C-alpha positions, 0 to 999 in steps of 0.5 A: 500500499502506498503512503497515500491511498489513491482516492479512486482505487477500489481496495481489496482487504488487507495489503502486506504494507503498513498503514500510513499513521495519518490515515489511522489518525484520521479514522480514530478522529472520525470515529470519536467525532461521530460517536461524540454526537450521541452524547453532546445533548446530555449535559445540556438537558437542563439548559435546553429544557428551559429555553424551549419550554420543555419539562425535565421528563420530555427532554429526557426523551432526547438521549433515549431517541438518540440511542434508539437511532443508534441501535437501529442503525447498527442493525439495519445500516452497518451491514451495508458496508459489505454491500457497498463502497464503504467510503461512500457510505461514510460520506453519506452518513456524514452528510446526513449527521451534518444536517441533523445537527444543524437541524437540532441547532436551529430546532424551534420546538421540542418536536423538531429537536426529538426528530433530529435526535433520532436521525443523529443516532442513525447517522452516528453509526458511521463510527461503526463503518470507520472501525471495520474499514480500519480492519480492512486497511490494516495488514493482518499482522497489525490488525489489532494495533490499528483497530486499538488506535481507532478505538482509542479515538472512539472512546476519547469521543465518548469521554470528552463529548460531555465535557466539551458540550457542557462547557460550550453550552455554558459559555455560548448556549446549546445551539452553538454546540450543535452547530459546532458539531455540525461543522466538525462532521462536515470537515470529517466527511470531506477529509475522509472522502479525499483520504480514504480509498474506495472499498470493493463490495464483498457481496452482492446480496439484496438488502433483505438477504443481507440482514437475513445473513446476520443469522447465518453468520451467527450460526456459522462462527462459534467465535463470533457467538462466544465474542458477542456473548462474552462482550454483552455479559461484560456490558451488563455490569458496565452499564449497571454501574454507570446507570446507578452510580449518580444515585448512589453518590447522591444519597447517604453517606456521600451526599454528592452532586452530579458533578462528582458522578460526572468526574468518575467518567474520567476513568474512561481515559484509562480504557482509551489509553489501553486500547492500543496496548491491548491491540498490540498484545493481541497481535503478538500473544493472541487475542484469546489471552487478551480476552481472558486477561480482560474478563478477569480484571473486570470480574476482580474489579466488580467483586472488589466493590463488595469490600465497600460495606466494611469501609468509611465513606472516604475509603469507599469512594477511592475504592470505587475510583479504583474499581471503575478504572480497573473494569474499564481497562478490562472491558476495553481490552476485551473489546479490542481483542473480541474485534481482532478475533471476529474481524479475522473470521470472514473478510467479506462480512466485516460490516455484518460481523461488527453489527452482530458484535455491537448489537449484542453489546448494546442489548447487554447494556440495555439489560444491565441498566434495567436490572441494575435499577431494580436491584438497587431499589431492592438491595441497594448497592450490593445488589448492583455489585452482585449483578456486575460480578456475576455477569463478569464471571460468566464472561470469564468462564466463557472465555476460559473454555476457549 
């Protein structure tokens, strides 16, 4: 592969040469900017609701619809990357996402903002077109490293989006934040169109058959089933922790506000930093080993939270921070290793394989949030700890089998 891919050359998977660093950086930045669009609204809900005259309950639908759009896009749009030129899909989704963000910036009512949020979620799945693109461009010997670097960008986008949107909304208003996000996506789309090569389609299946092939891939590849189920189990505890943490910190004995819960999100930086390291380890020592280390670390971190019952409040907070760093490191390491495994199963079906993996992960997150809310209401934080530990141990046991 040349140092700069020819824009008009259709690419077949995995050349033997290394991937230019500038192209890897472009894809990492693109994945981060795309996925950040899902989270910009969350810190702005209070300001936003007051300006457009909507209740707290009504504006709470904004992130819900965004996530619903993203989940739908994973299932119904991500497989198209195998059927069509992935560069064209990335450009098309960039245009739609840019327009949806501009619509949100100029929305005269909550109804328009809700519609824009749903479309933002659908189009933000371009992040999940960029990751398989990176896996296709990378040589086999560097796939874990490249995917890890792109995932670093994606994770930093999740981590920093709330910080940036909260600051911008406070200084200049929520409409400026959406407009700025639209500008960043427009720049991404233009740069990706100029720098990315064309990707040759790997299947000619009609759309309905393409979706039906998801079930076929699930049946054909035991490694895909193991990776998806294990990552979904890890997501149960991850989502359960974050969905109930603010409630825990708000009550006795901590009595801390939303800012404290948000500060815990900085633990996500650890996961972002470990992603390329996990990818390189997967390349050198094998991804299965990394999945075992990752799931084991998640299980140990969640189990350690049971010690909170025997500690004073100050020590409990420090333990929570340490556990959050630990399970985030483990979860991201396992995710990178699982991606390395599944992207090597079928080079012609990476878009669909990616859709299966992340749809399973999203289902795990949804189940974790729902179950944790019920357990917290009945048994408090120890109920959440038990759920997270049990699900992580199940993932560890699954990975130890193979």
